[in-house]
C-alpha positions, -999 to 999 in steps of 0.1 A, spaced: -49 20 73 -57 31 109 -64 68 121 -42 89 133 -51 99 172 -45 127 192 -54 124 227 -48 168 235 -49 199 216 -13 202 223 -7 172 199 -26 188 171 5 188 142 -2 221 115 -14 195 92 -43 182 104 -67 207 85 -82 215 68 -102 186 76 -146 179 74 -154 170 107 -181 150 129 -183 158 167 -195 134 190 -193 102 219 -197 80 194 -203 55 218 -210 20 201 -204 33 165 -237 29 154 -256 28 121 -266 64 132 -225 72 134 -213 52 108 -237 72 84 -228 105 103 -192 96 93 -198 84 56 -208 123 49 -178 130 66 -156 110 44 -179 119 14 -171 155 21 -133 152 24 -132 139 -11 -147 165 -26 -114 185 -15 -86 177 -30 -64 187 7 -91 179 30 -93 149 59 -117 129 71 -117 136 110 -136 132 144 -143 155 175 -147 126 200 -139 131 238 -134 106 268 -139 108 295 -175 109 281 -189 144 292 -217 132 316 -192 121 339 -183 155 347 -211 180 340 -237 151 357 -223 120 372 -252 106 380 -268 102 347 -234 90 333 -241 62 308 -224 27 315 -203 33 278 -202 0 258 -171 7 237 -137 23 248 -115 46 233 -94 24 214 -127 5 200 -144 30 186 -115 41 165 -113 8 149 -148 12 139 -142 46 121 -113 33 106 -141 8 88 -158 40 74 -126 54 60 -116 82 87 -87 95 86 -81 108 123 -95 112 156 -93 139 184 -101 121 218 -100 153 236 -100 148 278 -134 163 285 -129 183 319 -143 209 340 -123 239 315 -141 220 283 -174 226 297 -174 259 304 -170 268 270 -195 290 257 -209 275 219 -191 307 202 -161 297 224 -163 258 213 -166 262 175 -137 293 173 -112 281 194 -113 246 195 -131 238 157 -123 269 132 -82 282 148 -71 243 163 -87 209 140 -90 239 110 -126 221 104 -145 234 71 -170 213 74 -188 203 103 -215 168 101 -242 168 133 -268 147 142 -305 158 146 -302 164 184 -264 177 192 -255 198 219 -227 213 227 -217 246 250 -221 256 281 -247 237 297 -252 222 260 -266 258 253 -258 254 218 -280 236 195 -278 225 158 -293 260 147 -269 281 168 -237 259 154 -253 270 114 -251 304 126 -215 303 142 -209 284 109 -220 314 83 -202 336 108 -168 319 109 -168 301 74 -178 262 80 -203 244 62 -231 231 88 -244 195 79 -271 181 102 -287 150 96 -319 131 104 -319 100 128 -319 68 113 -347 46 121 -342 9 116 -376 -14 120 -389 15 132 -364 22 162 -348 51 163 -308 43 161 -289 57 191 -268 48 218 -291 49 244 -317 25 232 -290 1 220 -279 10 261 -316 0 269 -321 -31 242 -289 -43 259 -297 -41 297 -335 -62 287 -314 -89 271 -322 -81 240 -290 -87 221 -302 -91 189 -321 -63 186 -292 -41 195 -268 -63 173 -296 -47 142 -291 -14 155 -253 -16 159 -249 -28 126 -226 -57 139 -231 -81 170 -233 -70 204 -196 -80 215 -175 -75 250 -140 -76 249 -106 -85 273 -84 -109 294 -93 -144 301 -87 -148 345 -91 -178 363 -121 -181 376 -137 -190 409 -133 -228 400 -163 -247 419 -185 -239 385 -156 -261 367 -150 -292 385 -190 -291 392 -198 -281 362 -186 -276 326 -153 -257 323 -158 -224 306 -134 -192 305 -136 -167 328 -145 -127 307 -129 -99 325 -144 -70 301 -126 -41 294 -168 -18 289 -192 -13 315 -225 -22 298 -232 -57 304 -261 -74 288 -291 -87 317 -279 -112 337 -287 -146 319 -276 -170 295 -270 -164 256 -260 -182 222 -223 -164 219 -197 -164 193 -163 -162 211 -130 -155 187 -94 -154 201 -83 -114 197 -46 -126 190 -47 -146 164 -85 -151 152 -96 -186 167 -131 -185 170 -158 -211 191 -192 -214 180 -201 -213 227 -224 -202 251 -218 -178 276 -235 -169 310 -237 -136 323 -245 -131 361 -237 -139 398 -243 -179 402 -266 -185 426 -266 -222 422 -230 -215 442 -242 -185 462 -220 -164 439 -218 -125 445 -197 -109 420 -211 -106 385 -192 -127 357 -191 -138 323 -185 -173 317 -185 -189 284 -183 -227 275 -170 -237 239 -188 -258 219 -156 -273 204 -124 -275 224 -101 -258 209 -59 -268 198 -34 -248 214 -31 -225 245 -60 -214 260 -68 -178 246 -53 -147 267 -77 -119 253 -114 -130 240 -141 -110 219 -177 -124 238 -203 -113 205 -239 -120 213 -264 -134 195 -296 -144 213 -309 -151 247 -314 -187 255 -335 -174 296 -326 -158 327 -302 -167 350 -315 -194 374 -306 -212 409 -306 -246 409 -308 -271 436 -275 -289 428 -249 -286 403 -260 -311 387 -293 -302 379 -271 -266 367 -248 -293 345 -284 -310 332 -299 -278 319 -265 -266 307 -265 -299 283 -301 -283 269 -283 -250 268 -261 -264 242 -283 -288 225 -306 -257 218 -273 -237 208 -259 -260 182 -292 -260 167 -289 -224 161 -259 -224 146 -271 -254 123 -299 -235 113 -278 -203 107 -256 -225 82 -288 -239 65 -298 -201 57 -262 -186 49 -265 -221 23 -298 -209 8 -286 -176 10 -252 -185 -13 -274 -203 -35 -301 -180 -48 
């Protein structure tokens, strides 16, 4: 069931609380975030009337207090809510972050937002949680304020996978480096882009192979290059194995960054209007070729490598079923 979503404090109903609550930006809703959210759900289920809840922010606080350091986001608020729902979260407050909110002291934030407005009874945060004016509050301050206002405080350690500390910033770094499989392990799913299929420049389709051109709804893109991907039609669930190029199309003197996906099998029926492209593996960096024919030959080699990749994955999946 989809969580109830609120986008302003004035929308909060009287029955929002009592609640167990996690607080954060939750960009990506990665494995570390999921651990926090599962703890929220466990706490809520231990009480007969508590609701598993989340307080998140839009826009990202850094865009208000330190625009030069604002990160490129990998998920929209709507995508975050959908991912939170998978853990059992029942309601989400997407609080507009502005200068007024940024100036609240740690005590004012806990008292006026968490306790009075959201009726929180327990709060679950990560070990590096900061809050209040100029990030003056930390987990110790939260625990002290929790004692004063009758608020349980649960601080969770960092989640590590293969010696990688899981965080949104680490995932963004991996994506920017083209290490999409590493990013996927930290996310707990494939890194993906979603958006409308838009008309391309046409040159590549006429001289090489036809592609679906994606207008990504999020800011973070993988490093320029060619990737093995999987593409889904968001309206009806059709799925295709695919190869995707992220870059400026230097063979055709392109300037704008594009996300172009070539499907390994033809689709029946209409062209998708909105798609999701999941990034599985990076084949190579972006290259400039001497001619469209040379590019087309390289695409054929990329497609052959992608087919071998999917064939091997299929065999591995079959062996796991037999074991």
